[in-house]
C-alpha positions, 0 to 999 in steps of 0.5 A: 622858913618854908620848904619848896614843897610848902609854897605854891607859886602862880607868878606870871613870869619868871614862873615856877620850874619843875623841881627835878630840873632845878635840882639838876640845874643846881648841880650843873651850875657847880660841876657839870657832868663832873667836868670841874666846871659850871655850865656858867663857865664853859665856852659857848663855842665848846663841843659841850656847848654845841651839844647842848644847843643841838639837843635842845633843838632836837627836843623842841622839834620833837615836842612840836613836830617842827617841819624840816623847813624851819630853823630854831634860833636862840636869841637875847632880848626877850619878847620885847626884843623880838618886837623890833626884830620882827619889824627889821627882818620882815620889812627887809623880806618884803623889800627884797620880794619887791626888789625881785619883782622890779628886777623881773620887770625892769631888767638890770636898770638899778636906778629904776629898780630903786625908784620902784621899790621906794614907791612901793614902800611909800604906797603899799607897805603895811604891817598888820597888827591884831591888837587883843591885849597889852603886849600886842599893843606894845608890839604895834607901837614899837613897829610904828616908832621904828617905821616913823622915819619912812613916813618922810614928813608925812608923805607916806601913809601909816605903815602900821595897820591895826587890823582890830583893836579889841578895846573898841569892842569891849567898852575901852578895855581888853578882854574880847577878840572881835569876830574876824568879820570885823577885822581889816586886813591888808591884802597879802601882797601889800602886807609884810606880815600879820602879827598877833599875840597868842596869849595876853598875860596881862589881860587873860585873853588867849586865841582859842585857835589859829585865826581863819582869816590868816590861813593861806589859800594857796602859794599866791596868797602866802600871808606871813604870820608872826605869833608871840607865844611867850606865855603859852608856849609848849602848853598846846599843840601848834601847827607850826607850818601855818606860821612864818615866825613863832617866838617866845621868851623862856621865862614862862613855860620853857625855862629861865630868863636870858633866852628867847626862842625863835622858830622861823621858816628857812625861806624867810632867812634866805630873803634878806637883801643887802644892807646897801640896798635897804639903805638906798631905799631908806630902810634900816638894815637889821642890827646884827644882834637882831638879824635872824639870818646872822644868828642862823648862820652862826648857829645862835652863837654870833655872840656869847649865849647863856648856855646854862639857860639853854640847857635848862630849857632843854631839860624842861623840854625833855621832861615833857617828852618823858612825862607824855611820851607819844602824846608829846605836847598834846599831853601837856595841853590836856593837863593845862586844860584840866587845871584851868577848868577847875579854877574857872568852874569855881569862879563861875559858881561864885559870880557875886564874889569873883568877876572874870575879866575876859569874855568866856570864849577867849579865856586864857588857860595860862593867865586866869584874870579876875576881880574879887570886889573892891580894892580892900577885898582884893587886898584881903584876898591876897593876904589870905592867900599868902598866909596859906603859902599861895603866892604870886597872885597879884594882877599886873600893875597896869590893870590890878585885880587877881591873876592866877598863872597856870603854867606847865610847872604848876602842879595839880596838887598846888592848883588844888590848894588854890582851888580850896582857898577860892572855895573858902574865900567865896563862902566867907564873902557870900 
């Protein structure tokens, strides 16, 4: 039976965790701080649980330099749950803004306000989705499904605006981010939000930087940007102030499954209309378990949260702070970049053996996707890797191929083992 040190794991998620964090977690799972109780047993409303929540928030604020006007939420449902939460909450915010405008113009005439907002929804409401891979595509499809009843038998236009579909610029496949000049954005006043997935795990595509066309020019042009950072969270510096919402499932770079982190601007939480008004204009109110305002008011304890999972996330964050000191997440960014560079160099040096999937300018540092010939050759590649205890390299079932997930807990030593195997395999196949 292999030891943990002998196995190098590159799975896309759940992903590897730092061994010291797992060892501490094993002790905490049995007897947390000599309390006689497991962290899986303590009340989520206990002082201990509240301290864990507070400490984890503090660590995240420090790592990312999150401004004071943002709230951190711990939620259920993973990234897929936030596909729905984003629509419910952000459409509600858009409706409330329109209600306030109507009230300023029309006074207190409730019927006129309702009719104005209903008309605005039919004519102006748009959700902008930048589709660059499988996960942003799924998010846009979820939005379209949730908003279908608002179309009122086809009397309203499509509410989901596909700003760009990268497949249209890459022979029907994902692997490229079209130039922003080709994007078809809704005007800021009509757009409830602009959504993108910062790193596409299935297709190996990562935005190299924040899209320039999403930068708000002034207070009147406050484009609300929502980003799914599930698979590159805590791997590079992020200017949080450019976003209305950032979210990520924990099971890549943050911790274990069960927890979804949401960073949301506080003014968003204060711009949710009453359920009765939303219903009166034909819009669903956010379900309580997905309602960011409800979760925030209850300190993420609206229902029973997995405190053990939140504690693990906090331990991972504190480990990063301890390792990188004042550099914070920028220190981890340098490590991630160095590891990715090693792998891509070998792949580029052997083009007859390895074919990298995404275009060079959008290659993911976290999920390195490539082909290694036909199905039989790729099967041989994976079998050879397994014989060397290099695991988790099979590509996503929807696209096949090979995928190296270079998450934070993948050590340089393990990456070097994989690099040697890539060289050896290429030499045999030349």
